[in-house]
LOVEX-839312 format. One record per residue (C-alpha): z, x, y; residue in three letters; residue number from 1. Coordinates in pm, 1 decimal, decimal comma. Layout:
BEGIN
<r pz="Z" px="X" py="Y" code="ala" pos="NUM"/>
...
END
This chain:
BEGIN
<r pz="0,0" px="0,0" py="0,0" code="unk" pos="1"/>
<r pz="-80,7" px="115,5" py="349,3" code="unk" pos="2"/>
<r pz="200,0" px="137,2" py="603,1" code="unk" pos="3"/>
<r pz="195,1" px="-127,0" py="873,9" code="unk" pos="4"/>
<r pz="45,0" px="-18,6" py="1202,5" code="unk" pos="5"/>
<r pz="241,6" px="-31,0" py="1523,8" code="unk" pos="6"/>
<r pz="113,6" px="-225,6" py="1820,6" code="unk" pos="7"/>
<r pz="2,9" px="93,0" py="1993,3" code="unk" pos="8"/>
<r pz="-203,5" px="206,8" py="1692,3" code="unk" pos="9"/>
<r pz="-370,1" px="-134,0" py="1666,5" code="unk" pos="10"/>
<r pz="-449,1" px="-127,2" py="2038,1" code="unk" pos="11"/>
<r pz="-618,7" px="215,9" py="2004,7" code="unk" pos="12"/>
<r pz="-817,9" px="92,9" py="1706,9" code="unk" pos="13"/>
<r pz="-931,5" px="-217,7" py="1897,4" code="unk" pos="14"/>
<r pz="-1042,9" px="-4,7" py="2193,7" code="unk" pos="15"/>
<r pz="-1248,6" px="221,9" py="1966,3" code="unk" pos="16"/>
<r pz="-1405,6" px="-79,7" py="1798,2" code="unk" pos="17"/>
<r pz="-1500,4" px="-236,2" py="2131,1" code="unk" pos="18"/>
<r pz="-1655,3" px="91,9" py="2252,6" code="unk" pos="19"/>
<r pz="-1865,9" px="117,3" py="1937,5" code="unk" pos="20"/>
<r pz="-1972,5" px="-243,7" py="1975,5" code="unk" pos="21"/>
<r pz="-2075,2" px="-186,4" py="2338,5" code="unk" pos="22"/>
<r pz="-2276,5" px="121,8" py="2241,2" code="unk" pos="23"/>
<r pz="-2456,5" px="-62,7" py="1961,2" code="unk" pos="24"/>
<r pz="-2525,7" px="-364,0" py="2183,3" code="unk" pos="25"/>
<r pz="-2661,3" px="-145,0" py="2462,3" code="unk" pos="26"/>
<r pz="-3025,9" px="-204,8" py="2551,7" code="unk" pos="27"/>
<r pz="-3105,1" px="166,4" py="2540,6" code="unk" pos="28"/>
<r pz="-2953,9" px="205,2" py="2195,7" code="unk" pos="29"/>
<r pz="-3158,3" px="-85,7" py="2065,6" code="unk" pos="30"/>
<r pz="-3476,0" px="62,8" py="2214,2" code="unk" pos="31"/>
<r pz="-3399,7" px="404,7" py="2067,1" code="unk" pos="32"/>
<r pz="-3343,7" px="254,2" py="1722,6" code="unk" pos="33"/>
<r pz="-3672,9" px="64,1" py="1756,4" code="unk" pos="34"/>
<r pz="-3853,6" px="382,6" py="1864,2" code="unk" pos="35"/>
<r pz="-3721,2" px="595,0" py="1578,8" code="unk" pos="36"/>
<r pz="-3763,8" px="318,1" py="1321,4" code="unk" pos="37"/>
<r pz="-4119,2" px="246,2" py="1431,6" code="unk" pos="38"/>
<r pz="-4210,8" px="615,3" py="1426,3" code="unk" pos="39"/>
<r pz="-4069,2" px="652,9" py="1076,0" code="unk" pos="40"/>
<r pz="-4257,4" px="347,1" py="952,4" code="unk" pos="41"/>
<r pz="-4575,9" px="482,3" py="1114,5" code="unk" pos="42"/>
<r pz="-4536,4" px="815,6" py="940,9" code="unk" pos="43"/>
<r pz="-4478,9" px="646,1" py="605,6" code="unk" pos="44"/>
<r pz="-4778,1" px="417,5" py="666,8" code="unk" pos="45"/>
<r pz="-5000,7" px="717,1" py="743,3" code="unk" pos="46"/>
<r pz="-4874,7" px="906,2" py="438,0" code="unk" pos="47"/>
<r pz="-4909,8" px="630,2" py="179,6" code="unk" pos="48"/>
<r pz="-5168,5" px="381,4" py="314,2" code="unk" pos="49"/>
<r pz="-5371,8" px="565,7" py="580,0" code="unk" pos="50"/>
<r pz="-5738,4" px="653,2" py="525,5" code="unk" pos="51"/>
<r pz="-5934,0" px="978,1" py="553,5" code="unk" pos="52"/>
<r pz="-6142,6" px="1011,6" py="869,0" code="unk" pos="53"/>
<r pz="-6313,8" px="677,6" py="925,9" code="unk" pos="54"/>
<r pz="-6015,1" px="475,9" py="1053,1" code="unk" pos="55"/>
<r pz="-5944,4" px="553,4" py="1420,7" code="unk" pos="56"/>
<r pz="-5573,4" px="473,5" py="1400,3" code="unk" pos="57"/>
<r pz="-5467,2" px="595,6" py="1058,3" code="unk" pos="58"/>
<r pz="-5686,4" px="907,9" py="1032,0" code="unk" pos="59"/>
<r pz="-5458,6" px="1099,1" py="1272,4" code="unk" pos="60"/>
<r pz="-5082,2" px="1104,0" py="1203,0" code="unk" pos="61"/>
<r pz="-4994,8" px="1149,9" py="1572,6" code="unk" pos="62"/>
<r pz="-5181,4" px="834,2" py="1674,4" code="unk" pos="63"/>
<r pz="-5026,5" px="636,5" py="1390,8" code="unk" pos="64"/>
<r pz="-4671,5" px="749,6" py="1471,6" code="unk" pos="65"/>
<r pz="-4714,9" px="682,0" py="1844,8" code="unk" pos="66"/>
<r pz="-4863,9" px="337,3" py="1782,3" code="unk" pos="67"/>
<r pz="-4588,3" px="229,9" py="1543,2" code="unk" pos="68"/>
<r pz="-4318,1" px="379,6" py="1769,6" code="unk" pos="69"/>
<r pz="-4452,5" px="171,3" py="2058,7" code="unk" pos="70"/>
<r pz="-4454,8" px="-137,8" py="1836,1" code="unk" pos="71"/>
<r pz="-4093,2" px="-64,9" py="1739,1" code="unk" pos="72"/>
<r pz="-3993,2" px="-46,3" py="2106,6" code="unk" pos="73"/>
<r pz="-4177,8" px="-369,0" py="2190,5" code="unk" pos="74"/>
<r pz="-4017,2" px="-550,3" py="1899,6" code="unk" pos="75"/>
<r pz="-3667,7" px="-431,6" py="1992,8" code="unk" pos="76"/>
<r pz="-3704,0" px="-520,2" py="2361,9" code="unk" pos="77"/>
<r pz="-3445,7" px="-769,2" py="2490,6" code="unk" pos="78"/>
<r pz="-3631,8" px="-1094,8" py="2552,4" code="unk" pos="79"/>
<r pz="-3333,6" px="-1288,2" py="2688,3" code="unk" pos="80"/>
<r pz="-3344,7" px="-1152,4" py="3044,8" code="unk" pos="81"/>
END
């Protein structure tokens, strides 16, 4: 069994939890996650599905990664404002 926490320890834990929540709910964090996720998906798409030379988007890995990274940012954009 874990020892019971004092009020001060619980208060510190709540503050840390609220800071993490604010960071994860931040617009910039969401955009960064969309950018990295989109770039990773683009790289995987180029590696496993892309074609050799004739496709303008998937023949070059840089174009594919940039395109999917931009799509990740657009999809993670906050539409509420």
